[in-house]
RORO-949966 format. One record per residue (C-alpha): residue number from 1; x, y, z. Coordinates in pm, 1 decimal. Layout:
N
> nr, x, y, z
> NUM, X, Y, Z
...
This chain:
203
> nr, x, y, z
> 1, -5266.2, -17094.2, 5772.6
> 2, -5353.7, -17378.5, 5536.8
> 3, -5391.0, -17139.4, 5242.8
> 4, -5012.6, -17084.5, 5230.2
> 5, -4932.1, -17457.5, 5221.3
> 6, -4852.9, -17577.3, 4870.7
> 7, -5095.1, -17864.3, 4802.7
> 8, -4904.8, -17966.6, 4489.2
> 9, -4625.4, -18191.9, 4608.4
> 10, -4268.5, -18085.4, 4528.4
> 11, -3928.1, -18234.2, 4602.4
> 12, -3903.1, -18012.5, 4912.3
> 13, -4219.3, -18171.4, 5055.0
> 14, -4033.6, -18502.5, 5066.4
> 15, -3763.9, -18374.6, 5303.1
> 16, -3834.1, -18432.0, 5671.8
> 17, -3955.8, -18128.0, 5864.8
> 18, -3677.4, -18160.9, 6119.4
> 19, -3410.3, -18158.3, 5849.0
> 20, -3560.7, -17845.9, 5691.7
> 21, -3576.0, -17662.9, 6024.6
> 22, -3216.0, -17759.7, 6103.9
> 23, -3101.5, -17642.6, 5760.2
> 24, -3283.5, -17312.9, 5808.4
> 25, -3119.2, -17261.3, 6146.9
> 26, -2774.5, -17348.2, 6010.6
> 27, -2804.2, -17111.1, 5715.5
> 28, -2918.0, -16833.9, 5952.1
> 29, -2616.0, -16891.1, 6177.8
> 30, -2368.3, -16919.0, 5890.4
> 31, -2468.8, -16596.7, 5714.1
> 32, -2519.3, -16388.8, 6030.0
> 33, -2152.4, -16284.2, 6072.6
> 34, -2113.4, -16171.7, 5709.1
> 35, -2217.5, -15853.0, 5533.6
> 36, -2041.4, -15909.7, 5199.9
> 37, -2261.4, -15775.7, 4921.9
> 38, -2166.4, -16041.2, 4666.6
> 39, -2226.6, -16319.6, 4918.1
> 40, -2571.6, -16188.0, 5012.6
> 41, -2665.5, -16140.8, 4647.7
> 42, -2559.3, -16498.7, 4580.0
> 43, -2765.5, -16620.0, 4875.6
> 44, -3076.0, -16442.2, 4748.4
> 45, -3023.9, -16578.4, 4396.1
> 46, -2989.5, -16929.8, 4539.3
> 47, -3316.3, -16891.5, 4731.7
> 48, -3491.9, -16760.0, 4420.4
> 49, -3361.1, -17062.5, 4229.8
> 50, -3507.4, -17279.9, 4505.5
> 51, -3848.0, -17117.5, 4452.4
> 52, -3820.1, -17166.1, 4076.2
> 53, -3754.6, -17536.9, 4132.9
> 54, -4078.8, -17561.0, 4332.5
> 55, -4296.3, -17435.8, 4046.9
> 56, -4521.0, -17143.2, 3963.9
> 57, -4730.3, -17167.8, 4280.8
> 58, -4417.3, -17106.8, 4487.5
> 59, -4303.6, -16819.7, 4265.4
> 60, -4640.0, -16649.3, 4313.5
> 61, -4566.7, -16629.8, 4684.8
> 62, -4284.9, -16385.8, 4614.5
> 63, -4556.1, -16120.1, 4613.4
> 64, -4568.4, -16159.8, 4993.1
> 65, -4251.3, -15950.0, 5006.3
> 66, -4431.7, -15632.6, 4899.1
> 67, -4525.7, -15531.8, 5255.9
> 68, -4153.6, -15541.9, 5334.4
> 69, -4084.0, -15251.4, 5098.2
> 70, -4130.0, -14970.0, 5356.4
> 71, -3898.3, -15145.0, 5602.8
> 72, -3633.4, -15201.8, 5336.6
> 73, -3652.0, -14839.5, 5224.7
> 74, -3614.3, -14728.1, 5585.8
> 75, -3308.7, -14951.5, 5637.2
> 76, -3148.3, -14820.2, 5320.3
> 77, -3222.5, -14460.4, 5417.1
> 78, -3065.2, -14505.0, 5761.8
> 79, -2749.1, -14658.3, 5615.8
> 80, -2731.4, -14391.4, 5347.6
> 81, -2755.9, -14130.1, 5623.9
> 82, -2462.5, -14299.0, 5797.6
> 83, -2266.8, -14307.2, 5472.3
> 84, -2272.4, -14685.1, 5428.3
> 85, -2540.5, -14751.1, 5169.3
> 86, -2379.6, -15075.8, 5046.3
> 87, -2394.6, -15224.8, 5393.7
> 88, -2765.7, -15141.2, 5393.6
> 89, -2810.2, -15314.1, 5058.1
> 90, -2629.6, -15621.5, 5191.0
> 91, -2848.8, -15633.6, 5502.1
> 92, -3165.3, -15599.7, 5294.2
> 93, -3056.2, -15883.7, 5065.7
> 94, -2989.3, -16107.0, 5365.8
> 95, -3324.7, -16017.1, 5521.2
> 96, -3511.3, -16097.5, 5199.9
> 97, -3325.4, -16425.5, 5153.2
> 98, -3394.7, -16547.6, 5506.5
> 99, -3763.6, -16450.5, 5495.6
> 100, -3806.1, -16636.3, 5167.7
> 101, -3615.4, -16936.2, 5298.2
> 102, -3832.4, -16952.9, 5611.1
> 103, -4143.5, -16923.4, 5396.0
> 104, -4019.9, -17208.9, 5175.1
> 105, -4006.7, -17428.3, 5484.5
> 106, -4356.9, -17335.8, 5601.2
> 107, -4520.7, -17373.1, 5259.9
> 108, -4380.6, -17725.3, 5213.9
> 109, -4427.6, -17855.1, 5569.3
> 110, -4755.3, -17967.1, 5723.4
> 111, -4844.4, -17833.5, 6065.6
> 112, -4844.1, -18176.3, 6230.0
> 113, -4503.4, -18258.4, 6079.2
> 114, -4361.4, -17933.7, 6212.1
> 115, -4501.6, -18008.0, 6557.4
> 116, -4352.4, -18358.6, 6553.2
> 117, -4013.3, -18209.7, 6463.7
> 118, -4019.5, -17946.2, 6739.5
> 119, -4174.9, -18151.9, 7018.8
> 120, -3869.2, -18369.6, 7105.8
> 121, -3667.6, -18053.4, 7174.3
> 122, -3932.8, -17940.8, 7421.5
> 123, -3963.6, -18261.3, 7625.0
> 124, -3758.9, -18119.7, 7917.6
> 125, -4051.4, -17880.5, 7975.2
> 126, -4248.9, -18178.7, 8106.0
> 127, -4021.3, -18175.3, 8413.0
> 128, -4178.0, -17840.9, 8503.6
> 129, -4535.8, -17953.9, 8442.0
> 130, -4571.8, -17800.9, 8092.9
> 131, -4701.6, -17995.6, 7795.3
> 132, -4437.5, -18026.5, 7521.4
> 133, -4715.6, -18091.7, 7269.0
> 134, -4894.5, -17768.4, 7355.9
> 135, -4574.2, -17563.4, 7333.9
> 136, -4484.0, -17735.2, 7004.6
> 137, -4824.8, -17634.2, 6871.1
> 138, -4762.5, -17271.9, 6974.5
> 139, -4420.3, -17269.5, 6807.0
> 140, -4552.2, -17426.2, 6486.7
> 141, -4840.7, -17180.7, 6471.8
> 142, -4604.9, -16886.5, 6526.2
> 143, -4385.2, -17002.9, 6237.4
> 144, -4687.6, -17061.9, 6016.5
> 145, -4852.6, -16729.7, 6096.7
> 146, -4559.8, -16512.1, 5983.2
> 147, -4609.8, -16556.9, 5605.3
> 148, -4986.2, -16553.2, 5655.8
> 149, -4965.6, -16206.4, 5811.5
> 150, -4762.8, -16089.1, 5512.9
> 151, -5037.1, -16223.4, 5285.6
> 152, -5303.4, -16048.7, 5494.5
> 153, -5121.7, -15714.8, 5467.8
> 154, -5084.3, -15759.2, 5091.9
> 155, -5455.8, -15835.5, 5046.5
> 156, -5551.1, -15523.0, 5243.1
> 157, -5307.4, -15317.0, 5039.1
> 158, -5448.2, -15448.7, 4711.0
> 159, -5803.8, -15371.0, 4824.9
> 160, -5700.4, -15017.0, 4920.6
> 161, -5522.0, -14969.1, 4588.0
> 162, -5828.8, -15089.8, 4397.4
> 163, -6040.2, -14823.4, 4571.9
> 164, -5797.9, -14530.4, 4574.3
> 165, -5529.0, -14607.4, 4318.2
> 166, -5258.4, -14564.1, 4585.4
> 167, -5080.3, -14785.2, 4836.4
> 168, -5235.1, -14793.0, 5182.1
> 169, -4920.4, -14749.1, 5392.6
> 170, -4987.2, -14655.3, 5754.6
> 171, -5361.0, -14630.7, 5685.7
> 172, -5373.9, -15010.1, 5683.4
> 173, -5251.4, -15045.9, 6042.0
> 174, -5596.9, -15030.2, 6202.0
> 175, -5769.5, -15282.0, 5967.6
> 176, -5458.1, -15500.5, 5980.8
> 177, -5472.9, -15516.4, 6361.6
> 178, -5846.7, -15591.6, 6350.3
> 179, -5801.0, -15869.8, 6094.7
> 180, -5509.5, -16013.1, 6294.3
> 181, -5724.9, -16027.3, 6607.9
> 182, -6005.7, -16193.8, 6412.2
> 183, -5758.5, -16444.0, 6272.2
> 184, -5627.1, -16532.8, 6616.6
> 185, -5987.0, -16562.9, 6744.5
> 186, -6079.8, -16802.1, 6462.3
> 187, -5765.2, -17005.8, 6525.4
> 188, -5850.5, -17028.6, 6895.8
> 189, -6207.2, -17138.0, 6814.0
> 190, -6078.3, -17404.1, 6574.7
> 191, -5840.6, -17538.5, 6837.5
> 192, -6116.3, -17540.2, 7100.1
> 193, -6350.3, -17723.8, 6861.1
> 194, -6087.5, -17992.4, 6808.1
> 195, -6024.0, -18023.8, 7179.1
> 196, -5699.1, -17822.7, 7187.1
> 197, -5373.3, -17983.7, 7291.8
> 198, -5404.0, -18281.3, 7523.8
> 199, -5341.9, -18158.2, 7877.2
> 200, -5180.0, -18473.7, 7997.6
> 201, -4970.1, -18531.9, 7689.0
> 202, -4602.0, -18513.0, 7778.6
> 203, -4465.7, -18725.2, 7496.2
């Protein structure tokens, strides 16, 4: 998870985690009702400009979108079959923009800062005996793991291409599942070694 965090500080690092998560949620809600092609293209261009403002390290993370190619092709094919290819293009642009925007939040936000931002929203869970801190940790890890899984798929695909000269496609599903399980096991061991989330913590 730490490998996707940009260690070189940018202007986006200086914005509070809570503000970034709220902005992400608002953008998601605002663009959801629209399927205008020009609007979605503008949104994607704005997100790409955001990445450019964060430097080369952020731009290199655009390669994480490669595993999305089969899904995007499938979406376009389905809409072409239904005779509405431009709607499919608009949906793909919105999907790409929102994935990149979410990744921009995770790569400029530390795990503890993300937990601190989410935890106040989860305090009512303490009324039912659950630990808000533990649930905040689970939410933060889920958010952080999404781009990491994209990176894992891309690394497997590059290794397959180096050996065979072709993309791995469905052949990567088995090693991807194995690596994902190993990753979750290592994360669980790391949490256990650090004592996990405090059981009695209901702050």
